[in-house]
N, CA and C atoms as a LAMMPS dump frame, in Angstrom:
ITEM: TIMESTEP
0
ITEM: NUMBER OF ATOMS
357
ITEM: BOX BOUNDS ff ff ff
-5.0000000000000000e+02 5.0000000000000000e+02
-5.0000000000000000e+02 5.0000000000000000e+02
-5.0000000000000000e+02 5.0000000000000000e+02
ITEM: ATOMS id mol type element x y z
1 1 1 N -395.855 451.028 371.173
2 1 2 C -396.553 451.21 372.444
3 1 3 C -397.654 450.155 372.622
4 2 1 N -398.273 449.723 371.525
5 2 2 C -399.367 448.756 371.642
6 2 3 C -398.888 447.431 372.232
7 3 1 N -397.627 447.048 371.95
8 3 2 C -397.115 445.808 372.543
9 3 3 C -396.987 445.948 374.056
10 4 1 N -396.671 447.158 374.535
11 4 2 C -396.616 447.396 375.974
12 4 3 C -398.011 447.297 376.587
13 5 1 N -399.007 447.852 375.89
14 5 2 C -400.377 447.774 376.392
15 5 3 C -400.859 446.328 376.434
16 6 1 N -400.492 445.534 375.429
17 6 2 C -400.881 444.113 375.407
18 6 3 C -400.252 443.372 376.589
19 7 1 N -398.984 443.632 376.818
20 7 2 C -398.295 443.002 377.942
21 7 3 C -398.912 443.438 379.27
22 8 1 N -399.185 444.707 379.378
23 8 2 C -399.792 445.246 380.591
24 8 3 C -401.168 444.627 380.83
25 9 1 N -401.961 444.51 379.778
26 9 2 C -403.276 443.886 379.901
27 9 3 C -403.159 442.421 380.316
28 10 1 N -402.141 441.734 379.82
29 10 2 C -401.914 440.348 380.208
30 10 3 C -401.582 440.261 381.7
31 11 1 N -400.739 441.177 382.179
32 11 2 C -400.419 441.196 383.61
33 11 3 C -401.676 441.419 384.443
34 12 1 N -402.545 442.314 383.981
35 12 2 C -403.785 442.583 384.708
36 12 3 C -404.693 441.361 384.714
37 13 1 N -404.799 440.68 383.583
38 13 2 C -405.647 439.489 383.488
39 13 3 C -405.17 438.376 384.406
40 14 1 N -403.856 438.264 384.567
41 14 2 C -403.308 437.189 385.401
42 14 3 C -403.124 437.61 386.86
43 15 1 N -403.399 438.881 387.146
44 15 2 C -403.278 439.361 388.52
45 15 3 C -401.85 439.63 388.953
46 16 1 N -400.949 439.777 388.002
47 16 2 C -399.547 440.048 388.314
48 16 3 C -399.366 441.563 388.496
49 17 1 N -399.819 442.049 389.638
50 17 2 C -399.836 443.485 389.894
51 17 3 C -398.438 444.083 389.994
52 18 1 N -397.508 443.334 390.541
53 18 2 C -396.146 443.86 390.698
54 18 3 C -395.519 444.149 389.339
55 19 1 N -395.617 443.2 388.423
56 19 2 C -395.058 443.438 387.084
57 19 3 C -395.812 444.549 386.366
58 20 1 N -397.117 444.608 386.567
59 20 2 C -397.907 445.677 385.947
60 20 3 C -397.445 447.034 386.463
61 21 1 N -397.233 447.143 387.771
62 21 2 C -396.775 448.411 388.356
63 21 3 C -395.408 448.821 387.81
64 22 1 N -394.517 447.856 387.667
65 22 2 C -393.173 448.148 387.153
66 22 3 C -393.244 448.64 385.711
67 23 1 N -394.023 447.964 384.892
68 23 2 C -394.159 448.371 383.494
69 23 3 C -394.812 449.747 383.388
70 24 1 N -395.828 449.996 384.195
71 24 2 C -396.501 451.296 384.182
72 24 3 C -395.525 452.4 384.573
73 25 1 N -394.746 452.178 385.612
74 25 2 C -393.769 453.187 386.045
75 25 3 C -392.78 453.478 384.923
76 26 1 N -392.336 452.437 384.237
77 26 2 C -391.399 452.619 383.127
78 26 3 C -392.052 453.418 381.997
79 27 1 N -393.304 453.098 381.68
80 27 2 C -394.007 453.804 380.601
81 27 3 C -394.264 455.265 380.954
82 28 1 N -394.589 455.528 382.208
83 28 2 C -394.859 456.909 382.614
84 28 3 C -393.587 457.755 382.649
85 29 1 N -392.449 457.11 382.873
86 29 2 C -391.178 457.855 382.858
87 29 3 C -390.731 458.188 381.443
88 30 1 N -391.244 457.469 380.47
89 30 2 C -390.861 457.732 379.065
90 30 3 C -391.346 459.125 378.683
91 31 1 N -390.501 459.881 378.074
92 31 2 C -390.801 461.275 377.732
93 31 3 C -391.548 461.398 376.412
94 32 1 N -391.615 460.333 375.632
95 32 2 C -392.126 460.456 374.276
96 32 3 C -393.586 460.057 374.1
97 33 1 N -394.307 459.772 375.174
98 33 2 C -395.692 459.346 374.986
99 33 3 C -396.588 460.549 374.695
100 34 1 N -397.636 460.296 373.961
101 34 2 C -398.639 461.307 373.632
102 34 3 C -399.642 461.398 374.776
103 35 1 N -400.388 462.509 374.887
104 35 2 C -401.379 462.62 375.966
105 35 3 C -402.376 461.457 375.99
106 36 1 N -402.799 460.984 374.818
107 36 2 C -403.725 459.85 374.762
108 36 3 C -403.115 458.577 375.3
109 37 1 N -401.837 458.361 374.996
110 37 2 C -401.149 457.186 375.521
111 37 3 C -401.003 457.289 377.031
112 38 1 N -400.643 458.466 377.509
113 38 2 C -400.503 458.668 378.951
114 38 3 C -401.845 458.438 379.645
115 39 1 N -402.926 458.901 379.03
116 39 2 C -404.256 458.696 379.599
117 39 3 C -404.576 457.209 379.701
118 40 1 N -404.23 456.438 378.678
119 40 2 C -404.48 455 378.701
120 40 3 C -403.605 454.286 379.721
121 41 1 N -402.384 454.761 379.897
122 41 2 C -401.508 454.19 380.924
123 41 3 C -402.107 454.457 382.308
124 42 1 N -402.574 455.682 382.528
125 42 2 C -403.175 456.024 383.822
126 42 3 C -404.453 455.234 384.07
127 43 1 N -405.207 454.967 383.016
128 43 2 C -406.415 454.159 383.143
129 43 3 C -406.051 452.754 383.62
130 44 1 N -404.998 452.215 383.075
131 44 2 C -404.555 450.88 383.5
132 44 3 C -403.966 450.923 384.913
133 45 1 N -403.256 452.011 385.241
134 45 2 C -402.737 452.113 386.608
135 45 3 C -403.888 452.219 387.61
136 46 1 N -404.96 452.874 387.213
137 46 2 C -406.146 452.943 388.078
138 46 3 C -406.667 451.538 388.352
139 47 1 N -406.688 450.691 387.337
140 47 2 C -407.147 449.303 387.516
141 47 3 C -406.207 448.56 388.466
142 48 1 N -404.904 448.741 388.306
143 48 2 C -403.93 448.093 389.192
144 48 3 C -404.146 448.551 390.629
145 49 1 N -404.313 449.838 390.815
146 49 2 C -404.491 450.367 392.175
147 49 3 C -405.808 449.895 392.784
148 50 1 N -406.83 449.75 391.966
149 50 2 C -408.089 449.21 392.467
150 50 3 C -407.894 447.767 392.927
151 51 1 N -407.227 446.968 392.115
152 51 2 C -406.982 445.569 392.473
153 51 3 C -406.099 445.458 393.716
154 52 1 N -405.278 446.469 393.965
155 52 2 C -404.419 446.497 395.155
156 52 3 C -405.148 447.113 396.357
157 53 1 N -406.452 447.297 396.216
158 53 2 C -407.318 447.858 397.264
159 53 3 C -406.898 449.27 397.666
160 54 1 N -406.592 450.081 396.659
161 54 2 C -406.27 451.493 396.852
162 54 3 C -407.219 452.324 395.99
163 55 1 N -408.519 452.313 396.324
164 55 2 C -409.501 452.973 395.456
165 55 3 C -409.342 454.485 395.367
166 56 1 N -408.852 455.126 396.416
167 56 2 C -408.666 456.578 396.345
168 56 3 C -407.576 456.938 395.332
169 57 1 N -406.488 456.167 395.337
170 57 2 C -405.423 456.38 394.353
171 57 3 C -405.921 456.053 392.948
172 58 1 N -406.734 455.003 392.85
173 58 2 C -407.299 454.62 391.555
174 58 3 C -408.184 455.728 391.004
175 59 1 N -408.986 456.326 391.874
176 59 2 C -409.862 457.408 391.441
177 59 3 C -409.055 458.61 390.957
178 60 1 N -407.965 458.9 391.645
179 60 2 C -407.089 460.005 391.239
180 60 3 C -406.52 459.762 389.835
181 61 1 N -406.067 458.536 389.579
182 61 2 C -405.54 458.202 388.247
183 61 3 C -406.636 458.278 387.188
184 62 1 N -407.821 457.805 387.532
185 62 2 C -408.94 457.843 386.592
186 62 3 C -409.272 459.281 386.213
187 63 1 N -409.351 460.149 387.201
188 63 2 C -409.663 461.552 386.935
189 63 3 C -408.551 462.232 386.132
190 64 1 N -407.309 461.872 386.397
191 64 2 C -406.188 462.415 385.628
192 64 3 C -406.271 461.962 384.172
193 65 1 N -406.65 460.704 383.956
194 65 2 C -406.765 460.218 382.58
195 65 3 C -407.868 460.959 381.841
196 66 1 N -408.959 461.285 382.535
197 66 2 C -410.05 462.064 381.917
198 66 3 C -409.582 463.471 381.561
199 67 1 N -408.734 464.056 382.401
200 67 2 C -408.277 465.411 382.108
201 67 3 C -407.367 465.434 380.874
202 68 1 N -406.644 464.342 380.648
203 68 2 C -405.769 464.254 379.478
204 68 3 C -406.535 463.885 378.21
205 69 1 N -407.585 463.076 378.386
206 69 2 C -408.361 462.607 377.232
207 69 3 C -409.835 462.506 377.657
208 70 1 N -410.567 463.624 377.617
209 70 2 C -411.945 463.667 378.124
210 70 3 C -412.896 462.641 377.505
211 71 1 N -412.657 462.264 376.253
212 71 2 C -413.564 461.307 375.613
213 71 3 C -413.493 459.911 376.233
214 72 1 N -412.469 459.647 377.027
215 72 2 C -412.372 458.368 377.741
216 72 3 C -413.506 458.186 378.742
217 73 1 N -413.988 459.29 379.295
218 73 2 C -414.985 459.228 380.367
219 73 3 C -416.237 458.463 379.973
220 74 1 N -416.603 458.473 378.707
221 74 2 C -417.811 457.784 378.276
222 74 3 C -417.587 456.385 377.758
223 75 1 N -416.34 455.919 377.772
224 75 2 C -416.056 454.582 377.249
225 75 3 C -416.559 453.509 378.21
226 76 1 N -416.871 452.351 377.659
227 76 2 C -417.365 451.241 378.479
228 76 3 C -416.342 450.857 379.549
229 77 1 N -415.073 450.79 379.146
230 77 2 C -414.011 450.424 380.094
231 77 3 C -413.948 451.405 381.262
232 78 1 N -414.019 452.693 380.949
233 78 2 C -413.928 453.715 381.991
234 78 3 C -415.163 453.717 382.883
235 79 1 N -416.338 453.503 382.3
236 79 2 C -417.563 453.46 383.121
237 79 3 C -417.526 452.281 384.088
238 80 1 N -417.09 451.129 383.595
239 80 2 C -416.991 449.957 384.461
240 80 3 C -415.971 450.194 385.577
241 81 1 N -414.809 450.704 385.199
242 81 2 C -413.756 450.972 386.176
243 81 3 C -414.216 452.003 387.201
244 82 1 N -414.875 453.037 386.735
245 82 2 C -415.377 454.075 387.627
246 82 3 C -416.375 453.495 388.631
247 83 1 N -417.31 452.684 388.137
248 83 2 C -418.263 452.034 389.034
249 83 3 C -417.566 451.155 390.055
250 84 1 N -416.582 450.38 389.591
251 84 2 C -415.836 449.499 390.493
252 84 3 C -415.08 450.289 391.561
253 85 1 N -414.509 451.419 391.159
254 85 2 C -413.759 452.249 392.106
255 85 3 C -414.681 452.823 393.168
256 86 1 N -415.794 453.408 392.75
257 86 2 C -416.721 453.992 393.723
258 86 3 C -417.299 452.927 394.646
259 87 1 N -417.605 451.747 394.09
260 87 2 C -418.133 450.684 394.937
261 87 3 C -417.077 450.209 395.933
262 88 1 N -415.82 450.114 395.487
263 88 2 C -414.737 449.715 396.388
264 88 3 C -414.539 450.745 397.496
265 89 1 N -414.639 452.035 397.148
266 89 2 C -414.521 453.076 398.186
267 89 3 C -415.6 452.884 399.247
268 90 1 N -416.808 452.566 398.795
269 90 2 C -417.917 452.338 399.724
270 90 3 C -417.66 451.08 400.551
271 91 1 N -417.25 450.015 399.88
272 91 2 C -417.058 448.723 400.526
273 91 3 C -415.878 448.703 401.5
274 92 1 N -414.804 449.41 401.163
275 92 2 C -413.59 449.37 401.975
276 92 3 C -413.543 450.436 403.066
277 93 1 N -414.525 451.314 403.087
278 93 2 C -414.538 452.373 404.101
279 93 3 C -414.748 451.768 405.483
280 94 1 N -414.171 452.393 406.478
281 94 2 C -414.363 451.945 407.855
282 94 3 C -415.833 452.049 408.221
283 95 1 N -416.251 451.178 409.112
284 95 2 C -417.645 451.206 409.559
285 95 3 C -417.967 452.593 410.092
286 96 1 N -419.062 453.134 409.65
287 96 2 C -419.477 454.455 410.08
288 96 3 C -418.946 455.564 409.202
289 97 1 N -417.982 455.243 408.336
290 97 2 C -417.407 456.261 407.464
291 97 3 C -417.741 456.041 405.992
292 98 1 N -418.482 454.983 405.706
293 98 2 C -418.86 454.702 404.323
294 98 3 C -419.744 455.824 403.803
295 99 1 N -419.463 456.245 402.616
296 99 2 C -420.216 457.322 401.981
297 99 3 C -421.299 456.728 401.097
298 100 1 N -422.54 457.01 401.42
299 100 2 C -423.649 456.55 400.581
300 100 3 C -423.491 457.109 399.166
301 101 1 N -422.915 458.286 399.053
302 101 2 C -422.719 458.911 397.735
303 101 3 C -421.826 458.038 396.847
304 102 1 N -420.852 457.323 397.433
305 102 2 C -419.997 456.444 396.636
306 102 3 C -420.8 455.289 396.055
307 103 1 N -421.691 454.71 396.857
308 103 2 C -422.537 453.624 396.363
309 103 3 C -423.482 454.14 395.277
310 104 1 N -424.037 455.314 395.491
311 104 2 C -424.931 455.91 394.487
312 104 3 C -424.185 456.201 393.195
313 105 1 N -422.973 456.706 393.311
314 105 2 C -422.166 457.02 392.129
315 105 3 C -421.808 455.745 391.377
316 106 1 N -421.496 454.686 392.111
317 106 2 C -421.2 453.391 391.473
318 106 3 C -422.417 452.914 390.682
319 107 1 N -423.589 453.022 391.28
320 107 2 C -424.817 452.62 390.601
321 107 3 C -425.035 453.428 389.325
322 108 1 N -424.794 454.731 389.402
323 108 2 C -424.93 455.591 388.212
324 108 3 C -423.989 455.136 387.098
325 109 1 N -422.777 454.801 387.454
326 109 2 C -421.799 454.35 386.455
327 109 3 C -422.242 453.033 385.817
328 110 1 N -422.705 452.099 386.642
329 110 2 C -423.156 450.813 386.113
330 110 3 C -424.387 450.981 385.225
331 111 1 N -425.309 451.861 385.628
332 111 2 C -426.492 452.107 384.804
333 111 3 C -426.11 452.747 383.472
334 112 1 N -425.155 453.674 383.495
335 112 2 C -424.678 454.298 382.253
336 112 3 C -424.003 453.258 381.358
337 113 1 N -423.277 452.34 381.961
338 113 2 C -422.624 451.281 381.198
339 113 3 C -423.661 450.378 380.531
340 114 1 N -424.7 450.013 381.266
341 114 2 C -425.759 449.17 380.709
342 114 3 C -426.485 449.891 379.578
343 115 1 N -426.732 451.178 379.768
344 115 2 C -427.397 451.959 378.714
345 115 3 C -426.517 452.05 377.467
346 116 1 N -425.214 452.149 377.668
347 116 2 C -424.289 452.273 376.545
348 116 3 C -424.051 450.937 375.864
349 117 1 N -423.952 449.879 376.655
350 117 2 C -423.662 448.528 376.151
351 117 3 C -424.74 447.567 376.652
352 118 1 N -425.949 447.604 376.078
353 118 2 C -427.048 446.784 376.606
354 118 3 C -426.818 445.277 376.515
355 119 1 N -425.936 444.839 375.635
356 119 2 C -425.688 443.397 375.508
357 119 3 C -424.76 442.973 376.587
């Protein structure tokens, strides 16, 4: 499974969202993954959906990954992704519909990330 995660991370780094989505779909259809693996796949799908400007879908995947593996919620990767998702929701909202709470939540995530990883 780690080779799939490496390949998936490479697709994300290069911005190849289509290949990332295909690999994620294939991994999620596999019946043999453990809850932790599924949580990590969903975390990566959340990143793909964020990059595809679908922050609501990304947030849904992020929350699902937390339900499968609650300890992910405090990880640096998850805090950064969470902040990015909430900020994107604020930024991409139609004029007049932007939620100040999304911007505040993004700030909270970034502050928690800085407190956790000060370097």
